[in-house]
N, C-alpha and C positions, 0 to 999 in steps of 0.2 A: 681373911680380912683383906689381904692383898688383892684378891680377885674382885672383891666388891668395889674397891677403889678404882680398879681398871675399868670395870663395867660402867661406873658412874662417869668417869672421864670420857669414855667412848660415847655415852648417851649425850653428854653435853656437847661434844664435837659435832655429832650428827644433828642435834637441834640447831646449833649455830649455823651449820651449813645450809640446813633447810630454810632458816630465817634469812640468811644472806641471799640465797637463790630467789626467794620470794621478793625480797626488797630490791634486788638488783635486776631481776629478769622478769618476774611475773607481775610486779606492781603496775596496775593500770593508771596510776597517777604520774608516771614518768613523762618527761618532756625533754626535747633537744632542739638545737638550732642548726640548720644546714645552710651554709653560705654559698653564694655564687652559683645558684642553680641556673643554667642557661634557659633562655626563653625561646620557644619555637613559634614563629609567626606562620599562620595558615590563612588561606584565602587570597593569596596574591593574584590568582587568576580572576577573582572578582574585581579587584582594583583595575586590572587591564580592561575589563569590559566597560568600566566606568571612565576610561581614559584618565586614570589617576596613577600616581607613582609616589613611593616613599622617598623623602629627601632628608631623612635623619639617619644617623648610623644605627644599624641593626645587628651587626656582628657581635657587639659587646654587651648586648642586653642580658642582665643577670638580676636575680632576686634572692633575698634571704628569707627562709621559712622557719618559723618556730612551730614544731610539731609535738603533739601529745599522743600517748598511747602506751601499750605495753612495752616494757623495755626490750623484750625479745624482738618485737617488730621494729622498734626504733633503731636497734643495733644493726638491722639489715639495710637501713636506708642511708644513702649518700647522694651527692649532687650529680651522680651519673645514672642513678636509677629512679630519680624523681623527675617527672615530666611536667613542664609548665607550658601551656599553650594559650596564645592570644589570637583571637579570630579577627582578621582584617575585614571580613564582610560586614562588620559593624559600621564601617566608614562609608559615607555617601557623598562627601564633598571635600574639597581642598581645605587645608588648615591643620591646626594642632589638635590631636585627639588623645584622650585617655581611655585605654582599653582595659576592660576586665579580663582576668585570665583564670584558667582552670588549672588545678593541680591533681595529678594522678601518680600512683605508685606502682612500680614494676615488681616490688618485693615487699610483702607484708602490707600492713595498713596503718594509717595514722590519721589524726585530726589536725587540721591547720589551725593553730591557735593565733598566729600573727604572721603578717607578710609585709615585707619592705622591699620595694615601694608597694603601695596599695594598688596602683594601676601602672600599666605600661604606656609610656608616652611616645607617640610617633607623629612626625610632621609629614603631611601629604600635599602634593602639588598637582596641578593639571598636567597631563602628559601630552606630548606632541611627537609625531614621527614624520620625517621628511627625507628626501633624497638630495644630496649635494654633490657637486662635481669634485673630482680629484685633480688637484693642480700640482705642478712640479716647481720646486724651489731649487735652483742651481746654485751651488757654491763652488769656489775654486775655478780654475781655468785649465783648458787643455794646453799642451806646449805649443810654441810658435810653429806655424806651418800646418796646423791641424784645425779642424772645425767640428764642433759638436752640434748635432741637430737638436735645437731647443724647442722648435715649434711643434713638431710631430713626433712626440715620444709615444712609442707603443706600450700600452699597459694592458694587463689582463682584465682590469675593471676601470672604467672611467667615471663611475659614480659609486657612492656608498650610501647606506641608509642609516640615519642616526635617530635615536629615540631617547627621550628623557624629559626633564621638567620643561614645560612650555617656555618659560622665561629664558632658559639657557639655549634651548634648541632654536628659538627664533633669532638668536645672535649668530648662529653658525652658518657661514656662507660657503665654506669649502673644507675639504680634507687635504692636507698638504703632505707631500713626501719630499724629502730633501736629498738631492743627488749631488755627490761630490765629483767634480770633473778633474780634480788635480791629478796631473800626470797621465791622463787617459789618452792613448794613441790608437786604440782599436775599439770597435763596437763592444759594448758590455751590457750585462743584465744582472739584476739583483732584486732581492725582496726588501721593501722599505716600509718601516712603521709609519702610521698615520698620525698627524697632528691636526686637531680640529681648530679652524681659524675663523675669525669674524670678518667684518667689512674691510678692515684695514690689513687683512692677511696676517694679523698678529694672533698668536695662540689664545684660545679662550681661557680665561683666568681659572675657572672652576668647572671641570667637566667630570667630577667624581661620580655623578649619578647619571651620566650619559653612556649609552651602549651603542656600539657600532657593529654592523653585520660582518665586517671584515677587520682583521688586525693588521694585515700587511697587503701591499700592492706590489706586484712584480712589474718592473719597467725595463724596457730595452732602449738604450740610448745609442744612436748611430754616431760614430766618430769617423770623420774623413780627413784626408789630406786636402789642402787647398792651394789654389794658384790665383794670383792677382794679375789681371791683364787689362790693358787700356781699351777704351771703347771709342770707335770712330764712326761718324755718320757722314755719308756722302750723298748729297742731293743730286738727283738726275732731273734736269730741266727739259729734257727732250720732249717736244710736242706738248709742253705744259702751258704755253702762253705766258710764261713768267720770266722775269730776269732775277738774277741772284740777289740784287740789292733790294728786291721786293719782299724777300723772305728772311725770317729769323728762325733758326732752329736751336732749341734748348734741350740739353740732355739732363735726365734726372741724376745720372752718375757719370763721372769721368772714367771710372774703371769698375770692373765687376769682379766678384769673387766666385771662382769656380771650385766646386768641391766634388770629390770622387776618389776612386782608388788611384794609386800612382801610375799604373799602366795606362789607364784611360786618360789621365791628365796629360801624359806625355804626348798624346795625339792631338792636343789642342794647340792651335796657332798662338803666337805671342801677342796677338791683338784680335779683338772682335770687330769686324767691319760690316756695317749695314748700309745698303743703298736704299734711299727713300725716293721712290718714283713720284715726282710732284704732280704729274698729270692725273693721278688717282684721287686728288683732293680738290675740293671746290671751295675751301675756306679754312679759317683757323681751326685747328683740330689737335687732339692729343692721341697718340698711338702708343701701344705697348708692343715692344719687339721681343720675339722669342728666338734665341739663338739656336742654330742647329749644332748640337754637341754630340760627341761619341757616347755610346751606351755606357752608363755608369757614372756620368758627369752631369751635374745640373748647376744652374746659376742661382746663387743665393739671393741676389737683388732682383727686383722687378725693373726692367729697363723701360722707362717712360720717356717719350719724345714729344715735346710740345712744338707745334709748327704755327708760327704767326705769319699770316699771308693775307692779301686782299681777297675779298669775295669774288669768286670767279663766275663768269656767265658765258652765254653762247648767243651768237647773232647770225642770221642767214641773210646773205646778199647775193645779188646776181652780178657776175663778172662779165664785162664786155671788152675789157682791155687785155690784149694778149701781146706778148713781146717774143717774137721768134729769135732764137739764137742758133749759132752753128749751122746756118743755112748753106747747103752746097752751092758752089759757084754755078751761075747760069739758071738758078731756080728762084722763084718767089713763092712764099707760102702765105696762107691766110686762114684764120679760124673763122668759120662762118656762123657759128651758133654761140650764144651766151651760155654760161654755166652757173648753176647755183653752188655756193660754197658756205660752209659753216665755220665761223670764227670763234675761237676760245681765247679768253683773256680776262683781265680785271674788268668788272662791270663799268667802273668809272671811265675806262678807256674806250670801251665798245660804243658808248653812247655817241661819241663824236666821229665815228668812222662811217664813211659813205662808200657806195660802190666804186666811185672813181678813184678811191685810195688803193684799190686792190688790183694787182697786176698778175697775170698768169704768164710765167716765163716758160716758153715751149722749146724743148731741146730737139732741134732738127738734124742732129748729127747723122742719124740713120735714114733720113728721108731720101726716097728715090724719085724718079721722074713721074711717079703716079701718086694720086691722092691716097691718104691713109691716116694712121694714128701715130701720135708722138706724145711722149711723156710731158707732163706739165707740173710746175711748182708754183704755188700761189704765195704771194707776200703782200703785206700791207705797208705801203710807203710811209716811212716815219715810225712804224711800229713793227719792225721786222721780227721781233721776238714773239709776236702773236702767232698762235697756231691756226693755220687755215687748212681746212680739209674739203676737197671737192668730192662729188659723188663718184667720180672716176679718176683714176690716176693718169689717164691718157685722154687727149682731145683729138677730134677729127679735123684734119687740115686739108685745104685744097692746094695743090701744087701746080705752078705754071712755069713755063720756060721764059726766061728773060729775053725780051726782044732787043736786038742790037740797034 
């Protein structure tokens, strides 16, 4: 009797186990919901060929799936082995798009009974790519007595390529690096991150969908010592046909900043002095002066000199009046031939000059008893500052003995 009871109980246990296995594992009517299945977007290369770009977040795209099937298969599935794919090649133009998506299983099989959301929503914009210059924004200052070269900063790249939504890219005018000069006393180099800026050099408000071909720019900034020296301009009126009161000379700077290493700066004089030769100019003009400086030193400022002066001209006249001087005792001398001379001076002065105003002063100091040549200097009476040049510096004179 006891054995029969044990056999009955064992049969019931086995039957219950078989029923439980069928209900919980084998039953084809089972279903389950898998949450937060990541969505994989494919076909981005197609968007590139259409000059389109996604401008909505894609990293957090997730769906919830209700699946039906045998419980043994459903038990094998989770959000890491269920694949959800949305194909971007369905998109042909900018705007908001709802994409269908496919579901596949890496383990077991199941039927999709419901999906939330029904579609994957993405926003697409027209894409633009362009090249913009790299600019340097300096902050801080080097210590007194030093100068940083701000104009010619050496960079490993002077432009970068930006790509992204057309509306954003069209606003980008430059890529900015920020260099801090605080406390710098020697040339330095570093890698600097880029900030994309608009017309006003202010950072672009939203560049989250913009890509740049470079993340950093390496820049080398030269830092020199500097020396401040006064600038002097000395006009040379020799043979210019001008008087000092006719000319005004204006300097662009009263002093210049010389920058370089300490040894080279020590070789520079305490002032820069330029001589301006006035006979080289025929009217009002502006000149740029370049100082001669030791190797390793250069001038920060451009030295510009403006010369205000009358318009100069030339006139050719024939001289017949000669005035002998320093004639040796017992001799008389005479210039027998007229000479042509060229006069340089302000045009307004030249118009009123005639040949009779010009005198050739002949120096007879070295004259002997025979005829020969003697040096001559020409002047214009009343306008002695005018420059007069003859074809020859000497004239032929006849020499005679004075009769008692």
